[in-house]
C-alpha positions as CSV (number, residue, x, y, z in Angstrom):
1,X,72.5,-57.0,9.3
2,X,72.6,-58.9,6.0
3,X,70.0,-59.5,3.4
4,X,69.6,-62.7,1.2
5,X,71.5,-62.0,-2.0
6,X,68.6,-63.2,-4.2
7,X,64.9,-62.6,-4.1
8,X,62.5,-65.6,-5.3
9,X,60.8,-64.8,-8.5
10,X,57.3,-64.7,-7.1
11,X,58.4,-62.3,-4.5
12,X,60.1,-60.2,-7.2
13,X,56.8,-60.2,-9.1
14,X,54.8,-59.4,-6.1
15,X,57.0,-56.4,-5.4
16,X,56.9,-55.1,-9.0
17,X,53.0,-55.3,-9.1
18,X,52.8,-53.5,-5.6
19,X,55.1,-50.8,-6.9
20,X,52.9,-50.3,-9.9
21,X,49.7,-50.2,-7.9
22,X,51.3,-47.7,-5.6
23,X,52.4,-45.5,-8.5
24,X,49.2,-45.6,-10.6
25,X,46.9,-43.8,-8.1
26,X,49.5,-40.9,-7.9
27,X,49.6,-40.7,-11.6
28,X,46.1,-40.5,-12.1
29,X,45.8,-37.9,-9.3
30,X,48.5,-35.9,-10.8
31,X,46.5,-35.9,-14.2
32,X,43.3,-34.8,-12.2
33,X,44.8,-31.9,-10.3
34,X,43.1,-28.8,-11.4
35,X,44.9,-25.8,-13.3
36,X,45.3,-24.2,-9.9
37,X,48.5,-26.3,-9.4
38,X,50.3,-23.9,-12.2
39,X,49.7,-21.0,-9.8
40,X,51.4,-22.8,-6.8
41,X,54.8,-20.8,-7.1
42,X,52.8,-17.5,-7.7
43,X,50.5,-18.0,-4.7
44,X,53.5,-18.8,-2.5
45,X,55.2,-15.6,-3.5
46,X,52.0,-13.7,-3.1
47,X,51.4,-14.8,0.4
48,X,54.8,-14.1,1.5
49,X,54.6,-10.6,0.0
50,X,51.2,-10.1,1.8
51,X,52.6,-11.0,5.2
52,X,55.5,-8.7,4.6
53,X,53.1,-5.9,3.6
54,X,54.4,-5.8,0.0
55,X,51.6,-7.4,-2.0
56,X,51.2,-5.6,-5.3
57,X,47.5,-5.1,-6.5
58,X,48.4,-6.6,-9.8
59,X,50.1,-9.6,-8.2
60,X,46.9,-10.3,-6.2
61,X,44.4,-9.7,-9.0
62,X,46.2,-12.3,-11.1
63,X,45.2,-15.0,-8.5
64,X,41.6,-14.0,-7.8
65,X,40.3,-17.1,-9.3
66,X,42.6,-19.4,-7.5
67,X,40.8,-21.5,-4.7
68,X,43.3,-20.2,-2.2
69,X,42.3,-16.7,-2.7
70,X,40.5,-16.3,0.7
71,X,43.8,-17.0,2.5
72,X,45.8,-14.5,0.4
73,X,43.2,-11.9,1.4
74,X,43.5,-13.3,5.1
75,X,47.2,-13.0,5.0
76,X,47.0,-9.3,3.9
77,X,44.3,-8.3,6.3
78,X,45.6,-10.1,9.4
79,X,48.9,-8.3,9.0
80,X,47.5,-4.9,9.8
81,X,44.1,-5.4,11.5
82,X,44.6,-2.7,14.1
83,X,44.5,-0.1,11.2
84,X,42.0,-1.9,8.9
85,X,38.7,-0.3,8.4
86,X,35.5,-2.1,9.6
87,X,33.9,-2.0,6.1
88,X,36.9,-3.9,4.6
89,X,36.9,-6.5,7.2
90,X,33.2,-7.0,7.2
91,X,33.2,-7.4,3.4
92,X,35.7,-10.4,3.8
93,X,33.7,-11.8,6.7
94,X,30.6,-11.7,4.6
95,X,31.9,-12.9,1.4
96,X,33.4,-15.9,3.1
97,X,30.9,-16.4,5.8
98,X,31.0,-20.2,6.8
99,X,34.5,-20.7,5.4
100,X,37.5,-21.6,7.5
101,X,39.3,-18.4,6.4
102,X,36.5,-16.2,7.8
103,X,36.5,-18.4,11.1
104,X,40.2,-17.7,11.3
105,X,39.9,-13.9,10.8
106,X,36.9,-13.1,12.9
107,X,38.6,-13.7,16.4
108,X,41.6,-11.8,15.3
109,X,39.4,-9.0,14.2
110,X,37.3,-9.0,17.5
111,X,40.6,-9.0,19.4
112,X,41.8,-6.0,17.6
113,X,38.6,-4.0,18.2
114,X,38.8,-4.9,21.8
115,X,42.2,-3.6,22.2
116,X,41.0,-0.3,20.5
117,X,37.9,-0.4,22.5
118,X,35.8,0.0,19.6
119,X,32.8,-1.5,21.4
120,X,30.0,-1.0,19.0
121,X,31.8,-2.6,16.1
122,X,32.9,-5.4,18.5
123,X,29.3,-6.0,19.3
124,X,28.1,-5.8,15.6
125,X,30.7,-8.4,14.5
126,X,30.4,-10.8,17.5
127,X,29.7,-14.5,17.0
128,X,29.5,-16.9,20.0
129,X,32.9,-18.2,21.1
130,X,34.6,-20.5,23.6
131,X,37.6,-18.2,23.8
132,X,37.6,-16.7,27.4
133,X,39.5,-13.6,26.3
134,X,36.9,-12.8,23.7
135,X,33.8,-13.7,26.0
136,X,35.3,-11.3,28.7
137,X,35.9,-8.7,26.0
138,X,32.2,-9.0,24.9
139,X,31.1,-8.4,28.7
140,X,33.5,-5.4,28.8
141,X,31.8,-4.0,25.7
142,X,28.4,-4.3,27.2
143,X,29.5,-2.7,30.3
144,X,31.1,0.2,28.4
145,X,28.0,0.6,26.5
146,X,25.7,0.6,29.5
147,X,24.2,-2.7,28.5
148,X,25.1,-4.7,31.7
149,X,22.1,-6.5,33.2
150,X,21.4,-9.5,35.4
151,X,22.3,-11.8,32.6
152,X,25.6,-10.1,32.4
153,X,26.3,-11.0,35.9
154,X,25.5,-14.7,35.2
155,X,27.9,-14.8,32.2
156,X,30.7,-13.1,34.2
157,X,30.1,-15.5,37.3
158,X,30.3,-18.5,34.7
159,X,33.6,-17.3,33.5
160,X,34.9,-16.7,37.2
161,X,34.2,-20.4,38.0
162,X,37.5,-21.6,36.6
163,X,40.5,-22.8,38.4
164,X,42.8,-22.0,35.5
165,X,44.4,-18.7,34.8
166,X,42.5,-16.4,32.6
167,X,43.3,-13.9,30.0
168,X,44.1,-10.2,31.1
169,X,40.8,-9.1,29.4
170,X,39.0,-10.8,32.3
171,X,40.6,-8.7,35.0
172,X,38.2,-5.7,34.1
173,X,35.3,-8.1,33.8
174,X,35.7,-9.4,37.3
175,X,36.5,-5.9,38.7
176,X,33.1,-4.9,37.3
177,X,31.4,-8.0,38.6
178,X,32.7,-7.1,42.1
179,X,31.7,-3.5,41.9
180,X,28.1,-4.6,40.8
181,X,28.0,-6.9,43.9
182,X,28.1,-10.2,42.1
183,X,31.3,-11.5,43.5
184,X,30.6,-12.6,47.2
185,X,32.9,-14.4,49.5
186,X,31.3,-17.8,48.6
187,X,32.2,-17.2,44.9
188,X,35.8,-16.4,45.8
189,X,36.3,-19.4,47.7
190,X,34.7,-21.5,45.0
191,X,37.3,-20.3,42.6
192,X,40.0,-20.9,45.2
193,X,38.9,-24.4,45.5
194,X,39.0,-25.0,41.7
195,X,42.4,-23.7,41.6
196,X,43.5,-26.0,44.2
197,X,42.2,-28.8,42.1
198,X,44.4,-27.5,39.1
199,X,47.3,-26.9,41.3
200,X,47.4,-23.1,40.5
201,X,48.5,-21.0,43.5
202,X,48.6,-17.9,41.5
203,X,45.0,-18.2,40.7
204,X,44.4,-19.0,44.3
205,X,45.9,-15.8,45.3
206,X,44.1,-13.8,42.7
207,X,40.6,-15.2,43.6
208,X,41.1,-14.6,47.4
209,X,41.6,-10.9,47.0
210,X,38.7,-9.2,48.4
211,X,37.9,-11.8,51.3
212,X,38.0,-10.6,54.9
213,X,41.4,-10.3,56.3
214,X,41.4,-13.5,58.3
215,X,40.0,-15.5,55.5
216,X,42.4,-13.9,53.0
217,X,45.4,-14.8,55.1
218,X,44.2,-18.4,55.3
219,X,43.7,-18.5,51.6
220,X,47.2,-17.0,50.9
221,X,48.7,-19.7,53.2
222,X,46.8,-22.3,51.4
223,X,48.4,-21.1,48.1
224,X,51.8,-20.9,49.6
225,X,51.5,-24.7,50.5
226,X,50.3,-25.6,47.1
227,X,53.4,-23.8,45.8
228,X,55.8,-25.3,48.4
229,X,54.5,-27.3,51.2
230,X,55.2,-25.9,54.7
231,X,54.9,-27.0,58.3
232,X,52.1,-24.2,59.0
233,X,49.5,-26.7,57.6
234,X,49.6,-28.4,60.9
235,X,47.6,-25.5,62.5
236,X,45.0,-25.0,59.7
237,X,41.4,-25.8,60.4
238,X,40.6,-29.3,60.5
239,X,38.0,-29.3,57.7
240,X,37.7,-30.6,54.2
241,X,39.2,-27.7,52.4
242,X,42.4,-27.9,54.4
243,X,42.7,-31.6,53.7
244,X,42.2,-30.9,49.8
245,X,44.9,-28.3,49.9
246,X,47.2,-30.7,51.7
247,X,46.5,-33.4,49.2
248,X,47.0,-31.1,46.2
249,X,50.0,-29.6,47.4
250,X,51.7,-33.0,48.5
251,X,50.6,-34.6,45.1
252,X,52.3,-31.8,43.4
253,X,55.5,-32.0,45.5
254,X,55.6,-35.9,44.8
255,X,56.5,-35.2,41.2
256,X,59.9,-33.9,42.1
257,X,60.3,-35.1,45.7
258,X,58.5,-38.3,46.5
259,X,60.4,-38.8,49.7
260,X,59.6,-35.4,51.0
261,X,55.8,-35.8,49.9
262,X,55.6,-39.1,51.8
263,X,57.4,-37.8,55.1
264,X,55.0,-34.8,55.1
265,X,51.8,-37.0,54.4
266,X,52.8,-39.0,57.4
267,X,53.0,-35.8,59.6
268,X,49.9,-34.1,58.3
269,X,47.4,-36.7,57.6
270,X,46.6,-37.7,61.3
271,X,46.6,-33.9,62.4
272,X,44.1,-33.0,59.9
273,X,42.2,-36.2,59.9
274,X,42.8,-37.2,56.2
275,X,40.7,-40.2,55.1
276,X,41.9,-43.0,52.7
277,X,40.7,-41.2,49.6
278,X,42.5,-38.0,50.5
279,X,45.7,-39.9,51.4
280,X,45.5,-42.1,48.3
281,X,45.7,-39.0,46.0
282,X,49.2,-38.3,47.5
283,X,50.1,-41.9,47.7
284,X,49.3,-42.4,44.0
285,X,51.8,-39.6,43.1
286,X,54.4,-40.8,45.4
287,X,54.2,-44.2,44.1
288,X,54.0,-43.2,40.4
289,X,57.1,-40.9,40.6
290,X,59.1,-43.4,42.5
291,X,58.4,-46.3,40.2
292,X,58.8,-44.2,37.1
293,X,62.5,-44.3,37.9
294,X,62.5,-47.8,39.5
295,X,63.8,-46.4,42.8
296,X,64.3,-48.7,45.6
297,X,61.0,-48.0,47.5
298,X,58.9,-48.6,44.4
299,X,57.3,-51.9,45.5
300,X,56.5,-50.6,49.0
301,X,54.9,-47.4,47.7
302,X,52.9,-49.1,45.2
303,X,51.6,-51.4,47.8
304,X,50.5,-48.6,49.9
305,X,48.2,-47.0,47.3
306,X,44.6,-47.8,48.3
307,X,42.8,-50.1,45.6
308,X,40.4,-47.2,44.9
309,X,43.2,-44.9,43.9
310,X,44.4,-47.2,41.3
311,X,43.9,-46.3,37.6
312,X,45.1,-48.2,34.4
313,X,48.6,-46.3,34.4
314,X,49.3,-47.4,37.9
315,X,48.3,-50.9,37.3
316,X,50.6,-51.0,34.4
317,X,53.3,-49.6,36.5
318,X,52.8,-52.2,39.3
319,X,53.2,-55.1,36.7
320,X,56.2,-53.3,35.1
321,X,57.9,-52.7,38.3
322,X,57.7,-56.4,39.3
323,X,59.0,-57.5,35.8
324,X,62.0,-55.1,36.2
325,X,62.8,-57.0,39.4
326,X,62.3,-60.3,37.6
327,X,59.5,-61.0,40.3
328,X,57.4,-63.0,37.9
329,X,54.8,-64.1,40.6
330,X,54.3,-60.4,41.7
331,X,53.9,-59.3,38.0
332,X,51.4,-62.0,37.4
333,X,49.5,-60.9,40.4
334,X,49.5,-57.2,39.3
335,X,48.2,-58.2,35.8
336,X,45.4,-60.1,37.3
337,X,44.4,-57.2,39.5
338,X,43.8,-55.0,36.4
339,X,40.4,-54.1,35.2
340,X,39.1,-56.7,32.8
341,X,39.0,-54.4,29.6
342,X,42.7,-53.5,30.5
343,X,43.7,-57.0,31.2
344,X,42.1,-58.3,27.8
345,X,44.3,-56.2,25.7
346,X,46.8,-58.2,23.5
347,X,49.6,-56.5,25.4
348,X,48.6,-57.8,28.9
349,X,47.3,-61.1,27.5
350,X,50.8,-61.7,26.1
351,X,52.5,-60.7,29.5
352,X,50.1,-62.7,31.5
353,X,51.0,-65.6,29.4
354,X,54.6,-64.7,29.7
355,X,54.5,-64.7,33.6
356,X,52.8,-68.0,33.5
357,X,55.5,-69.4,31.4
358,X,58.1,-67.9,34.0
359,X,56.2,-69.7,37.0
360,X,56.2,-73.0,35.2
361,X,52.6,-73.0,33.9
362,X,53.1,-73.2,30.2
363,X,49.8,-75.0,29.3
364,X,47.8,-72.0,30.9
365,X,49.9,-69.6,28.9
366,X,48.9,-71.2,25.6
367,X,45.4,-70.1,25.8
368,X,46.3,-66.5,26.5
369,X,48.9,-66.5,23.6
370,X,46.2,-68.0,21.3
371,X,43.9,-65.0,22.2
372,X,46.7,-62.3,21.9
373,X,47.7,-63.7,18.5
374,X,44.3,-62.5,17.0
375,X,45.6,-58.8,17.3
376,X,47.6,-57.3,14.5
377,X,50.0,-55.6,17.0
378,X,53.5,-56.0,18.4
379,X,52.3,-58.4,21.1
380,X,49.9,-60.2,18.9
381,X,52.7,-61.0,16.6
382,X,54.9,-62.3,19.2
383,X,52.2,-64.5,20.5
384,X,51.8,-65.8,16.9
385,X,55.4,-66.6,16.8
386,X,55.2,-68.4,20.1
387,X,52.5,-70.5,18.7
388,X,54.1,-70.9,15.2
389,X,50.7,-69.4,13.7
390,X,50.3,-67.0,10.8
391,X,49.9,-63.4,11.6
392,X,46.4,-62.2,12.0
393,X,45.7,-59.5,9.5
394,X,42.2,-58.7,8.0
395,X,42.5,-55.9,5.6
396,X,39.2,-54.2,4.8
397,X,37.9,-52.9,1.5
398,X,34.9,-50.8,2.3
399,X,32.1,-50.8,-0.4
400,X,32.1,-47.0,-0.7
401,X,30.3,-45.9,-4.0
402,X,32.9,-44.9,-6.6
403,X,30.7,-41.9,-7.6
404,X,31.7,-40.2,-4.3
405,X,35.1,-39.7,-5.5
406,X,34.1,-36.9,-8.1
407,X,31.7,-35.3,-5.6
408,X,34.1,-35.2,-2.8
409,X,36.9,-33.8,-5.0
410,X,34.7,-31.0,-5.9
411,X,34.0,-29.9,-2.4
412,X,35.4,-26.3,-2.1
413,X,36.9,-26.7,1.3
414,X,38.6,-29.9,0.4
415,X,39.8,-28.3,-2.8
416,X,41.3,-25.4,-0.8
417,X,42.8,-27.9,1.8
418,X,44.7,-29.9,-0.8
419,X,45.9,-26.7,-2.6
420,X,47.0,-25.1,0.6
421,X,48.9,-28.3,1.6
422,X,50.5,-28.5,-1.7
423,X,52.3,-24.9,-1.1
424,X,53.3,-25.9,2.5
425,X,50.6,-24.0,4.5
426,X,49.7,-26.9,6.7
427,X,47.9,-24.9,9.4
428,X,45.5,-23.4,7.0
429,X,45.2,-26.6,5.1
430,X,44.0,-28.4,8.3
431,X,41.5,-25.7,8.9
432,X,39.9,-26.2,5.6
433,X,40.2,-30.1,6.1
434,X,38.4,-30.0,9.3
435,X,35.8,-27.8,7.8
436,X,35.2,-30.2,5.0
437,X,35.0,-33.2,7.3
438,X,32.2,-31.5,9.3
439,X,29.9,-32.0,6.2
440,X,31.3,-35.6,5.4
441,X,29.8,-39.0,6.3
442,X,31.9,-41.9,6.8
443,X,32.4,-43.0,3.0
444,X,32.9,-39.4,2.0
445,X,35.5,-39.0,4.8
446,X,37.3,-42.1,3.8
447,X,37.2,-41.0,0.1
448,X,38.7,-37.5,1.2
449,X,41.6,-39.3,3.1
450,X,42.3,-41.3,-0.2
451,X,42.4,-38.1,-2.2
452,X,44.7,-36.6,0.2
453,X,47.1,-39.5,0.2
454,X,47.3,-39.3,-3.6
455,X,48.5,-35.7,-3.1
456,X,51.1,-37.0,-0.6
457,X,49.2,-35.7,2.4
458,X,49.6,-38.9,4.2
459,X,49.0,-38.1,7.9
460,X,45.3,-37.6,7.1
461,X,44.8,-41.3,7.3
462,X,46.3,-41.2,10.8
463,X,44.2,-38.2,12.2
464,X,41.0,-38.8,10.2
465,X,40.5,-42.7,10.3
466,X,39.3,-44.7,13.2
467,X,35.9,-43.2,13.9
468,X,34.6,-46.5,12.6
469,X,36.3,-49.6,14.3
470,X,37.0,-51.3,10.8
471,X,38.9,-48.3,9.6
472,X,41.8,-49.5,11.6
473,X,42.0,-52.2,8.9
474,X,42.4,-49.8,6.0
475,X,46.2,-50.7,5.8
476,X,46.7,-49.3,2.3
477,X,45.6,-45.8,3.6
478,X,47.1,-46.1,7.2
479,X,50.5,-47.4,5.9
480,X,51.6,-45.4,2.9
481,X,54.8,-46.2,1.1
482,X,56.4,-43.3,-0.8
483,X,60.0,-42.4,-1.7
484,X,60.4,-46.1,-2.5
485,X,63.5,-45.7,-4.5
486,X,65.3,-43.7,-1.9
487,X,64.4,-46.3,0.8
488,X,65.6,-49.2,-1.1
489,X,68.8,-47.4,-2.1
490,X,69.4,-46.4,1.5
491,X,68.7,-50.1,2.7
492,X,71.1,-51.4,0.3
493,X,73.9,-49.0,0.9
494,X,73.5,-49.5,4.7
495,X,72.5,-53.3,4.7
496,X,69.2,-52.7,6.3
497,X,65.7,-54.0,5.8
498,X,63.6,-51.6,3.7
499,X,60.5,-52.5,5.8
500,X,62.4,-51.3,8.8
501,X,63.2,-47.8,7.3
502,X,59.7,-47.5,6.0
503,X,58.4,-48.2,9.5
504,X,60.6,-45.6,11.1
505,X,59.4,-43.1,8.8
506,X,55.7,-43.9,9.3
507,X,56.4,-43.6,13.1
508,X,58.4,-40.4,12.9
509,X,56.6,-38.3,10.3
510,X,53.8,-40.2,8.6
511,X,55.9,-39.6,5.2
512,X,55.7,-35.8,5.7
513,X,59.0,-34.5,4.4
514,X,58.3,-31.0,5.8
515,X,57.7,-32.3,9.4
516,X,59.3,-30.5,12.1
517,X,59.1,-31.2,15.9
518,X,59.2,-28.9,18.8
519,X,62.7,-30.2,19.4
520,X,63.8,-29.1,15.8
521,X,64.0,-32.6,14.4
522,X,63.3,-32.3,10.8
523,X,62.0,-34.3,7.7
524,X,60.8,-37.8,7.2
525,X,63.1,-39.4,9.7
526,X,62.9,-36.5,12.1
527,X,66.7,-35.9,12.3
528,X,68.1,-33.2,14.5
529,X,70.6,-31.0,12.5
530,X,73.4,-31.8,14.9
531,X,72.9,-35.6,14.6
532,X,72.7,-35.2,10.8
533,X,75.9,-33.2,10.6
534,X,77.8,-35.7,12.7
535,X,76.5,-38.6,10.7
536,X,77.4,-37.0,7.4
537,X,80.9,-36.3,8.7
538,X,81.4,-40.0,9.6
539,X,80.0,-41.4,6.6
540,X,80.8,-38.9,4.0
541,X,77.1,-38.5,2.9
542,X,76.2,-35.2,1.5
543,X,74.6,-32.6,3.9
544,X,74.0,-29.0,3.2
545,X,72.7,-27.9,6.5
546,X,69.4,-28.1,8.4
547,X,67.3,-27.0,5.6
548,X,68.6,-30.0,3.5
549,X,66.9,-32.4,5.8
550,X,63.5,-31.5,4.1
551,X,65.0,-33.1,1.0
552,X,63.7,-36.7,1.1
553,X,66.8,-38.3,-0.5
554,X,69.1,-36.5,2.1
555,X,66.9,-37.3,4.9
556,X,66.5,-41.0,4.2
557,X,70.0,-41.4,3.4
558,X,71.4,-39.8,6.7
559,X,68.5,-41.4,8.8
560,X,69.2,-44.8,7.5
561,X,73.0,-44.2,8.1
562,X,72.1,-43.3,11.8
563,X,70.0,-46.5,12.0
564,X,72.9,-48.6,10.8
565,X,75.2,-46.9,13.4
566,X,72.7,-47.7,16.4
567,X,72.4,-51.2,15.0
568,X,76.3,-51.6,15.0
569,X,76.5,-50.2,18.4
570,X,73.9,-52.1,20.1
571,X,73.7,-55.5,18.0
572,X,70.0,-55.8,18.6
573,X,67.3,-54.1,16.4
574,X,65.1,-53.3,19.5
575,X,67.9,-51.7,21.2
576,X,68.7,-49.5,18.3
577,X,65.1,-48.5,17.7
578,X,65.0,-47.3,21.4
579,X,68.1,-45.5,21.0
580,X,67.0,-43.8,18.0
581,X,64.1,-42.5,19.7
582,X,65.6,-41.8,23.2
583,X,69.2,-41.3,22.5
584,X,72.2,-43.3,23.6
585,X,72.4,-42.2,27.2
586,X,68.9,-43.4,28.4
587,X,69.3,-46.6,26.4
588,X,72.6,-47.3,28.0
589,X,71.2,-46.7,31.4
590,X,68.3,-49.3,30.7
591,X,70.8,-51.8,29.4
592,X,72.9,-51.4,32.5
593,X,70.0,-51.8,34.8
594,X,68.4,-54.8,33.1
595,X,71.1,-56.5,31.0
596,X,69.7,-60.0,31.2
597,X,66.1,-59.2,30.3
598,X,64.6,-60.7,27.2
599,X,63.7,-58.3,24.5
600,X,59.9,-58.1,25.1
601,X,60.5,-57.7,28.9
602,X,63.3,-55.2,28.3
603,X,61.1,-53.1,25.9
604,X,58.1,-53.2,28.5
605,X,60.3,-52.0,31.3
606,X,61.7,-49.0,29.5
607,X,61.0,-46.0,31.8
608,X,60.0,-43.6,29.1
609,X,56.4,-44.1,27.8
610,X,57.2,-42.5,24.5
611,X,60.1,-44.9,23.9
612,X,58.4,-48.0,25.1
613,X,55.4,-47.4,22.9
614,X,57.7,-46.3,20.0
615,X,59.8,-49.4,20.0
616,X,56.7,-51.8,20.0
617,X,55.1,-49.6,17.3
618,X,58.2,-49.6,15.0
619,X,58.4,-53.5,15.2
620,X,54.9,-54.0,14.5
621,X,55.1,-51.4,11.7
622,X,58.1,-53.3,10.3
623,X,56.1,-56.5,9.9
624,X,53.2,-54.6,8.2
625,X,55.6,-53.0,5.8
626,X,57.2,-56.4,5.1
627,X,53.8,-57.6,4.2
628,X,53.1,-54.7,1.9
629,X,56.4,-55.1,0.2
630,X,56.7,-58.8,0.0
631,X,53.2,-60.4,0.8
632,X,54.9,-62.1,4.0
633,X,57.2,-61.1,6.8
634,X,60.1,-62.1,8.8
635,X,58.9,-63.1,12.3
636,X,59.0,-60.2,14.8
637,X,60.7,-62.4,17.3
638,X,63.6,-62.7,14.8
639,X,63.4,-59.0,13.5
640,X,64.0,-58.0,17.2
641,X,67.3,-59.6,17.3
642,X,68.6,-58.0,14.1
643,X,68.0,-61.2,12.1
644,X,66.9,-60.8,8.4
645,X,67.0,-64.4,7.0
646,X,65.0,-67.6,7.6
647,X,61.4,-68.8,7.5
648,X,58.9,-66.1,6.9
649,X,55.4,-65.6,8.2
650,X,52.1,-65.8,6.4
651,X,49.3,-63.4,6.9
652,X,45.8,-64.7,7.4
653,X,42.5,-63.5,8.5
654,X,41.2,-65.7,11.3
655,X,37.6,-66.8,11.4
656,X,35.4,-65.2,14.0
657,X,34.8,-67.4,16.9
658,X,31.4,-69.3,16.6
659,X,28.2,-67.5,17.9
660,X,27.2,-68.8,21.4
């Protein structure tokens, strides 16, 4: 891609002013950070020492006044709970009662007491919990101390009524319940039925133990069917339970073998008298797992699903499958069969208009595009491009009282949250954050998000805004811009649009340089170490191993270089974005399957939901970051194709429709 060699003076001024506005809050925040920041290194070292069992008394004492002190104690106590004395732990729980650290330690302490069967201590320190293991342990404690009564039976039966696997601690609880006569055949079958609904054959087998021999044999055969459907089902009783088991087993089978599930349904449905609803559960899964790979039987199987079994996901797949086949009339029909709320989303307004265009009804399409264009989303931006309208964007500046800032900044839990985040303790930081938010109203919550962002904790805007609809319009909070110099340097080096790089970072990590995915992707642009090493070798960029990906400059340089490679390979930005997320192999497959599809249709027919949504999200984010950087934006329809020059789009806030 190429960028204009010069930037208009007004745009340069806009950029400079924006950069200054972005930097000033950070500077102000840096000046306001309490003296605890000087203890960051010492606290990090002390926590590491506590976890290793090497915390020296003097090392701990020097940090007693640090707001993170409860978590240093937590690290020391939690390491050796099984040998800790009750008085020591209770002292901690009482001193920090109501705080996140005490909430975190108590279940660990109760679990330790349960393992050691110190039942009196367990009951003394018990607090109500949703954890099934602790609830069962409490019942075991009451039983061991001779305090099981009629209420005990009721609580044990409530735990029993679950179709999911329960912790080992519940085995003793249920054995006692059975011995007390509280676990009859009806309750055993009730749990078998719940486990059928959850698709848990192991739980079915466990729940059936204790049934009379003939019932036990049938229940075990039911479990075998849910695990691997078999022909013996044809001999089962012709009743509702047998039909539910067949529906559950075949629906589960359909995920890996839709052909086999459809074949067995045709055999068993008439023998057991399955009704439309029961058949529909299987047909839904058969259709879903067929169309998810665009297999040849997709259209037929979608048509076979009863209307009552359709949900939003399958409605989308019916439209998507028709678009993949370029059957525009069928796609239009599928969209118009969606529920009203789903069809009114900008995405489907756009595609309904596109299908009308494809079938020669351009005039009807215009009204749909006009409606979609009021949405500041990927499809809304496409609709605005189609109509040559400005992009709709209505930033919101809430009138939250400025005095709240000092109040919120003093909240002890928030102080601990920000201080913990600063020393790379995100799990503890989130616990404190969540605790603080339980006491904050909407203005205080928004103020907390702003404070977190000033300290570099950018993802709080993603996870903590949105409870009020207008908060989606807090663009300065929801779209942070950090590491600006590194982004611009990488953009210049690799001839990329800075707004695209910023959008990738926002989508990948929300500007968290320590982000790490379950697949081991690391840093701002979520690079796999193997990918980073290969890019570094091809480009000559510095790379010092996986840990260096947590360095923002290294990560942005290598991630941007990889974007450049994807752009060069595919030639179209939307395809490069897909490859960045899903990898070259799936992207190559999608290109070979639908080589002639236009960009919006190709994106919508990507078979991976994650990648399909990711491409649309990155393209929309690119336009918003372009606006933040420049005050206007390259049209998304041009950006999709890798173009970076041409007329730019203004952003305006549309007037609300007149009252009727």
